[in-house]
Every structure is written in C-alpha cells, then in structure tokens.
N, C-alpha and C positions, 0 to 999 in steps of 0.2 A: 758396638757404636748406634750415637742416634741420629735420627734426622732433623734439614733445620725446623727451625720456627712454622707452629701451626697456632691455630684461631680455633675458640669453640664451635663459632663456624665448621669447619671443615674437619672436627675430629667427628660432632654430630652424623655429618655425611657422611663420611667414610666408616661410621657404625652403621648407619641404615644400607652403604653398598653393595652392590650383587656385578661380580668380574664373569663375564662368559667369554667359552673360549671361542676364539674366530677360525677355522680350519683349512685349507687350501682343497679343494678336489675337483676333478675333470666334469665332474655329471653329480648337479646338486640332489636330481632325484635318485639315483645307487644310493647315496649317503644315507636319503628318510627312507629309501627299503629297507638295508640295511639295519640303522636303529631301529625303529618301529619291528623286525623281527628283535630284537633283543630287549624290546620292552619301550622301550621313549617313544611320547608322541608328537607330531608334527605338529607345531604350533604355530611355522610361521613359514609361509612359500614366495618367491616374488619372482622374475625372472629376465625383469627390467628395470633401472636400467643394467641392470647386472643379476646373474643366477644367484640368489641364499635360498639357504633353507633352516631352524632352527627346530633345535629338539628338544622338549625336556621330558623328564620325569621327576618330581619331589625337588631337594636340589640338583638334581645332577643337569644342567645346560649345555646343549652344542649348539655348536651357529660355524656351518659353512659358506665356503662364498667357491662358485666355480671359477676353472682358470684355463681354459685350454691348451690343449697338448701338455695338460698333466699328467707326469714321470711321476707315478706312486714311489718304484725306487728309487730317486732323488730327493722323496721326505727327507723333511731332519726335525718336519713340525711335533710339538708332544704339548698335552697336558697333562692336570692331575686331579683326580677324585679323587677324594678321599670322604672314607665311609668306614662309619662303625663298626663295621663286621665285611670282613672279604669274603667270605663263602659265598653268603646268598647273592653277593651282587655276582662270583662268580658263578653259581648255581645258574642263574639268570639270564646274563649274558652266555655262557654251552649250552643249554637249553634252545634259547634263537638262532644261535650258528647249527645246531643240530638240525634246528626243523629248518633253515634255510641251506645248508647246505648236503645234508644228510650224511652229515661226520664232523667231529672237531677239530678244525684244520689246525696246526699247528708250525707250521711251515709258509711263508707265503702268504698273500696280501688277499682277505684277509687270513688273518689267524690268533688265537690264544696265548696264554700262554698260563700255568696251572697257579695257585695260589699255595708263595711261598716264603717265607721270612727272612729277608733281605740285614744282613749284616750291617751293609753303607747304608742301611735305613734305622735305627737300632731297633736292631731284631723285629722291626716290625712285619707283617706279612703284604706282600702286593704279589697286581699279577698285572699284565697290559694288553690290552685287546691292539693288534692294529689291524685298524679300518682298511676299506679297499680302497682310497685315494695313497695306505702310507704314512697314516699319522698312529703316533704312539696314543693313544690314551690309559694314564697309567694310574692302575686304580694301585691304594694304599688305605690301611688300619690307620685311623687317626692313635695320635698317641696318648696314654692314660693324662698326661701333662703337659705343662709346656721343656718342664726341664727333659724331656728324657730328651729329646735333641741341645745338641751337647759341640760344642765347636773345640775341636783337638787340632792338636801342634800345628801350622803353618794355613789354618785357616778351613780345615777340613771336618768333615759330620766324623764325631771317632766312631772305632769300631766296635758293632758291639755281639762278638762272638756267641753261639747257645752251648762253646764250651766240644770240649772232644777230643780225641788224638789227630791226627794227622789226616787221614778221612775225611775225616767231617769236617775238618779248617778249608780240608779241598773243596769240597761239595761246596759250601757257604762259597766260597772264590765264584767259582765257575759259574754258581745261581746270580752274581754279582756282574760278573763278567758275558755272559752270556743273556739276563734278562731284564738288566740296569742298561750295562754296553751295545748289548743289540750283537757281536759278535760271539755265536755262537764257533763253528769252528776253533776258536782262540777255548774259549771256555773246552768242547768237545777234547781236544786236546793236553788239556791240564788235568782233567776229572781221569781222560783214562790211561795217563800216566801216573798218577795221582792212585788209583785200584790196581795196576799195576804192580804197580812199587811194594800195595800193600799186599797183595794178595803169593809174589814172591818172598817178603822178608820171611824172618825165624821166626816170629808173633804172629798169630792169626790175627785176623782184624776182627774187632767185633761185628757182630751180625749187624747192633743196631743201627752199624757207622755203615760196613761195606753194604746192607742192603738200600739204602737213601740212595748211597751213590749213584747207585747199578740201576733203579730205578728212572736216575735223573740222567745217567749215560744213556738207556733208550732212547729219553722226548729227544737226547741231542742228537743222538748220531737218527733222526727223522726228520728231526729240522734240519736236519747238515746233509739229507736229500738223500742214506745210505739205512735201507733197509735191512740189508743183509747181516751189519753191524747190530742195528740194534735187536733184530732180531738172536741174534749171539747177546750179545750182551743180556738180553732175557733168561734164556733157555741159563746163563748163569745163576741167576737168579731165583728159579724153578729147581738147578742144581743145590742150592741154597736153603732154601726154603723146603726140602726134603732130609736136611741133612740136620736141619734145626733143632734144637729140643726142651732147652727153656722158656717155660711160660713167656716172658718179657721178650724176651728173640721172638720166638714164633709168632706174638701181635708185631712185631713191628716190619719183619720177613712178610706177611702177609699184605700188609693193608702199603709196602710196595709192592710187591711183584702185581698187584690187584690194580696197583694205579699204573705199573708197564703195562700189565693188561691190555688200557683200558688205551692207553696211547697208541696202542697196537693196530684193534680194532678202529681206533675213529682215522685211521688213515690209510 
C-alpha cells in the first residue's frame, strides 16, 4: 500500500524529522526522577501553562505532560524504542530500578519484563518498562533488514516461531499474551496447563523446553501475586536441575534456574 502524493521538499523534511513520544502522568517530577535513575537526562522542565518534562539519552527521547488525578491503572499509552541490542539497555534500566527501589519490580507500576524473543515480533528480542504512570515503553531489537517484517493473511504479522515441541510453542504463546498483550493471568493459565500436560504425558518433555517454561512460569506467578506458586515452580526447576545429566540440557536448566532465582530474589 502506498501513501498519497509527496513533494521532494516533504521527503527531505521527513528524512530529517525526529518523532518524540509524549506520554501522560500525574506528576512530571516523578517521571523525571524515575528516568534519570534509569540513565536518561532531564533536558527540559516547565510547570506553566501546563507541566511538561523532557528526557533523553542518545536517540531515546521521552516527554511527559501532567494530568490531574491521573490513574496509572487506566493507562493505555505506549511507545516503542527500537535498539540494536536489547541486553545492554535492559541491564542499564534494571540497574537503575534496583538502585531506585532496592529490587527489580516485575509487578505493579513501575515494573520491567525480561528480554525474550517474541514470535509475534518476527522472533526479535524485546522487553517492556512500565513507568510509574502506567505507560508501556516497549523496547525491541531492530530487525536485520526491513524484509524481516512481513504481513501475513488477514493483515497480521507473520508468526516467527523458534521451533520445538508443544511446550516450547506454549511458552512462546505465553510470552506474547503476558508481555505484548499484558494479560498475565491468562498467560499463566496457558503455560501452567501446558507444563502440566507435558509432565503427565507418556514422553518426558525435553529439559531444554521444560526449564525455560518453568522459569517463565515463576515470573508469571510473581507478576500475578502468587508467591507460593512461584516457589513451587522454582522447586520443580531445582528438581529438574538435580536429574539432568546431558551437558547441553544441563546448561539450559542452569540458565533457567539462575533466572528463576533472580526473579524470586528481586521480589
């Protein structure tokens, strides 16, 4: 699909244009404190005729405007940061959150999700920061080229699965439901059911699929406010670590266990 007619002057202006996210909040100074702790710099502040703050670092630019009686739970605002690599950005944001709150919040507002490959995002890694005002700042790795994003049947994005069996696909689905749609209870229900069916089946699920599923289930239970269920899922993962012998599977289990323990430690 092509747009309307353009001029050379418009094309030149568009090529040199920079778009900045403008998000609502109840307290602009709270946003300034939050994002400067995460590594951004305050570049502008005004209180009249209406409150606004601007924050930036490199190509990251956010602005907030104040709204009286703003309800973070009612927020549906979002924006996307496209970055070359999600890991260093996540590490910087996570360090700032720990410094600000003494832990890594994964529920409530603010909170952060861990970088994970998302099948509905061409298999690219992504994570989200939900700021104190309830706005979702979604961070995605840039595609290698524009052809990595294709439109499938019905105008939807082509699903890029990482492969694997039913449990691996269920984990992919849960990531999309919880981290893209924000429906943590439904994602937890989906994944816990898949884990239960996999463990009850005639064939033992491969550890390289079961371990990441259990680690993500720990996180979902924490985000859903059920610490007891999170501890139980972590105990299953510890039991799996004690019975896994193959080197390639043991590495996957240990990585998942490290992630699950970090999630519990930060809550």
